[in-house]
C-alpha positions in Angstrom: -128.7 -9.4 15.6 -131.9 -8.4 13.7 -130.7 -9.7 10.3 -127.6 -11.9 9.9 -126.3 -13.0 6.6 -123.4 -13.7 4.2 -122.2 -13.2 0.8 -120.2 -15.6 -1.4 -118.3 -13.3 -3.7 -117.7 -14.3 -7.5 -116.8 -12.1 -10.4 -120.3 -12.8 -12.1 -122.6 -13.0 -9.0 -122.9 -12.5 -5.4 -124.6 -15.3 -3.7 -126.6 -14.3 -0.6 -128.0 -16.1 2.5 -129.6 -14.2 5.3 -131.8 -14.8 8.1 -134.3 -12.4 9.8 -134.0 -13.4 13.5 -137.1 -11.8 14.6 -139.5 -13.4 12.1 -137.5 -16.4 11.2 -137.6 -15.6 7.5 -134.7 -17.2 5.5 -133.8 -15.7 2.1 -131.4 -17.1 -0.4 -130.5 -15.9 -3.9 -127.9 -14.1 -6.2 -127.2 -10.5 -7.1 -126.5 -10.5 -10.8 -124.1 -9.0 -12.1 -121.7 -8.4 -9.3 -121.0 -4.8 -9.4 -121.5 -1.7 -7.2 -124.7 -0.4 -8.7 -126.6 -3.6 -8.6 -125.4 -4.4 -5.1 -126.4 -0.9 -3.9 -129.9 -1.4 -5.2 -130.2 -4.7 -3.5 -129.1 -3.3 -0.1 -131.7 -0.7 -0.3 -134.2 -3.2 1.0 -132.4 -3.0 4.5 -133.0 0.8 4.7 -134.2 1.7 8.2 -133.3 -1.7 9.7 -131.3 -2.0 12.9 -128.7 -4.5 13.6 -128.0 -5.8 10.1 -124.8 -7.9 9.8 -123.3 -9.5 6.8 -120.2 -11.6 6.4 -118.0 -12.4 3.3 -114.6 -14.0 2.7 -111.4 -11.8 2.4 -110.8 -12.9 -1.2 -110.5 -10.8 -4.3 -113.6 -8.4 -4.7 -114.3 -8.0 -0.9 -113.5 -4.2 -0.9 -116.3 -2.8 -2.9 -118.8 -5.1 -1.0 -117.6 -3.8 2.2 -117.7 -0.3 1.1 -121.2 -0.8 -0.1 -122.3 -2.5 3.1 -121.0 0.2 5.4 -122.6 2.9 3.0 -125.8 1.3 3.6 -125.3 1.4 7.3 -124.8 -2.5 7.5 -122.1 -4.0 9.6 -119.6 -5.9 7.7 -117.6 -8.9 8.9 -114.6 -10.0 6.7 -113.9 -13.8 7.2 -110.5 -15.3 7.3 -110.7 -17.8 4.2 -108.4 -20.6 5.6 -109.8 -20.6 9.2 -113.3 -20.4 7.9 -112.9 -23.3 5.6 -111.3 -25.3 8.6 -114.5 -24.8 10.6 -116.1 -27.3 8.2 -114.2 -30.2 10.0 -113.0 -33.4 8.3 -116.3 -34.3 6.8 -116.5 -32.9 3.4 -119.8 -32.1 1.7 -120.4 -30.8 -1.7 -118.9 -27.2 -1.8 -121.3 -24.8 -3.5 -121.8 -21.0 -3.3 -125.0 -21.5 -1.5 -123.2 -23.7 1.0 -120.4 -21.3 1.5 -122.8 -18.6 2.2 -124.8 -20.5 4.5 -121.6 -21.8 6.2 -120.4 -18.3 7.1 -123.9 -17.0 8.0 -124.4 -19.8 10.5 -121.0 -19.2 12.2 -121.5 -15.3 12.1 -124.8 -15.9 14.1 -122.9 -18.2 16.5 -120.3 -15.7 17.1 -117.2 -17.9 16.2 -116.5 -16.7 12.7 -112.8 -16.1 12.3 -112.6 -12.4 11.2 -109.9 -10.4 9.4 -109.0 -6.8 10.1 -110.7 -4.4 7.7 -108.1 -1.7 6.7 -109.3 2.0 6.3 -109.4 3.4 2.8 -106.0 5.2 3.0 -104.3 1.9 3.9 -106.0 0.1 1.1 -104.7 2.8 -1.3 -101.2 2.5 0.0 -101.4 -1.2 -0.4 -102.4 -0.9 -3.9 -99.6 1.5 -4.9 -96.9 -0.6 -3.2 -98.1 -4.0 -4.6 -98.2 -2.4 -8.1 -94.6 -1.3 -7.7 -93.7 -4.9 -6.5 -95.5 -6.4 -9.6 -93.6 -4.2 -12.1 -90.3 -5.0 -10.2 -91.0 -8.6 -10.5 -91.7 -8.3 -14.2 -88.6 -6.3 -14.7 -86.5 -9.0 -12.9 -88.1 -11.5 -15.2 -86.9 -9.8 -18.3 -83.4 -9.6 -16.7 -83.4 -13.3 -16.2 -84.8 -13.9 -19.8 -81.9 -11.9 -21.2 -79.4 -13.8 -19.1 -80.7 -17.0 -20.3 -80.7 -16.0 -23.8 -77.0 -15.0 -23.7 -76.0 -18.2 -22.0 -77.9 -20.2 -24.5 -76.0 -18.3 -27.2 -72.7 -19.3 -25.5 -71.8 -15.7 -24.5 -69.7 -15.5 -21.3 -71.1 -13.8 -18.2 -70.5 -10.0 -18.4 -71.6 -6.8 -16.9 -75.2 -6.5 -15.7 -77.8 -5.1 -18.2 -78.5 -2.5 -15.4 -75.4 -0.7 -16.1 -74.2 1.3 -19.2 -71.2 -0.9 -19.6 -73.5 -3.9 -19.9 -75.7 -2.3 -22.5 -72.5 -1.2 -24.4 -71.2 -4.8 -24.2 -74.5 -6.2 -26.0 -73.6 -4.5 -29.2 -70.2 -6.3 -29.3 -71.6 -9.8 -28.4 -71.7 -12.5 -31.2 -75.4 -13.5 -31.3 -77.7 -14.9 -33.8 -80.3 -12.7 -35.6 -83.1 -14.3 -33.3 -80.9 -14.0 -30.1 -80.1 -10.3 -30.8 -83.7 -9.6 -31.4 -84.6 -11.4 -28.1 -82.2 -9.3 -26.2 -83.0 -6.0 -27.7 -86.7 -6.6 -27.0 -85.9 -7.4 -23.5 -83.9 -4.2 -23.0 -86.7 -2.1 -24.5 -89.2 -3.8 -21.9 -86.7 -3.1 -19.0 -86.5 0.6 -20.1 -90.4 0.6 -20.2 -90.7 -0.9 -16.9 -88.1 1.5 -15.3 -89.9 4.4 -16.6 -93.1 3.2 -14.8 -91.2 2.3 -11.5 -89.4 5.6 -11.0 -92.4 7.8 -10.4 -93.9 5.0 -8.4 -90.8 4.9 -6.1 -90.9 8.8 -5.7 -94.6 8.5 -4.8 -93.7 5.9 -2.1 -90.8 8.0 -0.8 -93.1 11.0 -0.4 -95.8 8.8 1.3 -93.2 7.3 3.7 -91.9 10.7 4.7 -95.3 12.2 5.4 -97.1 9.2 7.1 -96.2 9.0 10.8 -96.0 5.2 11.0 -93.9 4.8 8.0 -91.6 7.8 9.0 -91.0 6.1 12.5 -90.1 2.8 10.8 -87.6 4.4 8.5 -86.1 6.4 11.2 -85.8 3.7 13.9 -85.3 0.5 11.8 -82.0 0.0 10.1 -82.5 -1.1 6.5 -86.1 0.0 6.2 -86.3 2.3 3.2 -88.9 4.3 1.3 -90.6 1.3 -0.4 -90.3 -1.3 2.5 -91.4 1.1 5.0 -94.8 1.6 3.2 -95.1 -2.1 2.5 -94.4 -3.2 6.3 -96.8 -0.5 7.6 -99.6 -1.1 5.0 -99.5 -4.8 5.5 -99.2 -5.0 9.3 -102.0 -2.4 9.6 -103.2 -1.6 13.0 -100.8 -3.7 15.3 -102.9 -3.0 18.4 -104.9 -5.9 17.2 -102.0 -8.3 17.9 -101.6 -9.4 21.5 -97.8 -9.8 21.2 -94.9 -9.7 18.8 -95.2 -13.5 18.5 -98.6 -12.9 16.7 -96.9 -10.5 14.4 -94.3 -13.1 13.4 -97.1 -15.7 12.8 -98.9 -13.0 10.8 -95.9 -12.5 8.5 -95.6 -16.3 7.8 -92.0 -16.2 8.6 -92.6 -18.5 11.8 -91.3 -22.0 11.9 -94.1 -24.8 11.8 -93.7 -28.2 13.3 -95.6 -31.1 11.6 -96.7 -33.8 13.9 -96.1 -36.8 11.6 -92.5 -37.9 11.1 -90.9 -37.7 7.8 -93.4 -35.5 5.9 -91.7 -32.0 6.3 -88.1 -30.7 6.4 -87.0 -29.0 9.5 -87.1 -25.3 9.5 -90.3 -25.1 7.1 -91.9 -21.5 7.1 -95.6 -21.3 7.4 -95.9 -18.6 4.6 -99.4 -17.9 5.7 -99.3 -14.2 5.8 -99.1 -11.5 3.2 -96.3 -12.2 0.7 -95.6 -8.5 0.3 -94.9 -8.2 4.0 -92.4 -11.2 4.0 -90.5 -9.7 0.9 -90.3 -6.2 2.5 -89.0 -7.7 5.9 -86.5 -10.0 4.0 -85.2 -7.1 1.9 -84.7 -4.9 4.8 -83.1 -7.7 6.8 -80.5 -8.2 4.0 -78.9 -4.9 5.0 -77.8 -6.6 8.4 -75.0 -8.1 6.2 -73.3 -4.6 6.2 -70.7 -4.1 8.9 -72.4 -0.9 10.1 -75.7 -2.6 10.8 -76.7 -3.1 14.4 -77.4 -6.7 13.7 -74.2 -7.4 11.9 -72.7 -9.5 14.9 -76.0 -11.6 15.2 -76.3 -12.1 11.4 -72.6 -13.2 11.0 -73.1 -15.7 14.0 -76.3 -17.1 12.3 -74.7 -17.3 9.0 -71.7 -19.3 10.3 -74.1 -21.8 12.0 -76.3 -22.2 9.0 -76.1 -20.0 5.7 -76.8 -16.5 4.6 -80.3 -17.0 3.7 -81.4 -18.6 7.1 -79.5 -15.8 8.9 -81.4 -13.1 6.9 -84.6 -14.9 7.9 -83.6 -14.8 11.6 -83.0 -11.0 11.3 -86.3 -10.5 9.4 -88.2 -12.0 12.3 -86.4 -9.8 14.8 -87.2 -6.9 12.4 -90.8 -7.8 12.5 -90.9 -7.7 16.3 -89.3 -4.3 16.4 -91.7 -2.9 13.8 -94.5 -4.1 15.9 -93.3 -2.2 19.0 -92.5 0.9 17.1 -96.0 1.1 15.6 -97.6 0.2 18.9 -95.8 3.0 20.7 -97.2 5.5 18.2 -100.9 4.4 19.1 -103.6 6.1 16.9 -101.0 8.3 15.1 -99.4 5.3 13.5 -102.6 4.8 11.3 -103.1 8.4 10.5 -104.0 9.2 6.9 
């Protein structure tokens, strides 16, 4: 490497640390403010240079930094935050932005920096859409729970769901205080607003899942995978050829069972939850369809449910589904990641 360096990314500044391996010159400093224009101007100093490599952690803000590095002809390396921090060892030093940048630069030069896969632009866009859908869905769910809590606090017996017309009609006949009725009506308006945002997003994801080859294959071959979950699984798994086996995919999802070496510090069956949260949600929601008698995994689900409970049975099916999605996407090869 001619020049090897690293960025520590923050909202207000980019702390850099780079070494010219030819001259031995070491440079440290900050790019302020942290935006595209100032970063692009700063990167102009490497114009015409060969073998320029920069690393940064895969935290919020990495996307525009990687895009600007690539536009400047610089090789970008995205470091896995947890594994990179583990390289510090047990001895703890004062953690500063300069120390973080130097830490990544040293390990990048040594060739042992744990790196993440950098998705292409169309995968990042798909992730953005499906994550927006999930955020709005969670917010709508919170309003449903808030309405249910208000009704319970007012002593109203449980009735039809607010998702149905019968539930909405029943609200007008409930014996509520003025403040309680105001809270319920406000919650219903928020649910309607969020539903108006979710419907076009769902249609957009449905169109995407029908046109993209990887998503289309997941919908066609995996029972329970639908319009939204197909895009979520495809976008969060990414290029599965980087995984050596389906075991690595299960570990990536965070659905694998961890074992703690010290006795009495962790309950049996603890999930690692180290992978993308959206991926776990999509696999779990798809695996819930195994409770249907028509599902191919219905017998397996029932057997697991009888041994433990419905939640653990669904997790078992979700792990099987993750392995199947891996093989489905891997068989497609390059076509699985087509734009």
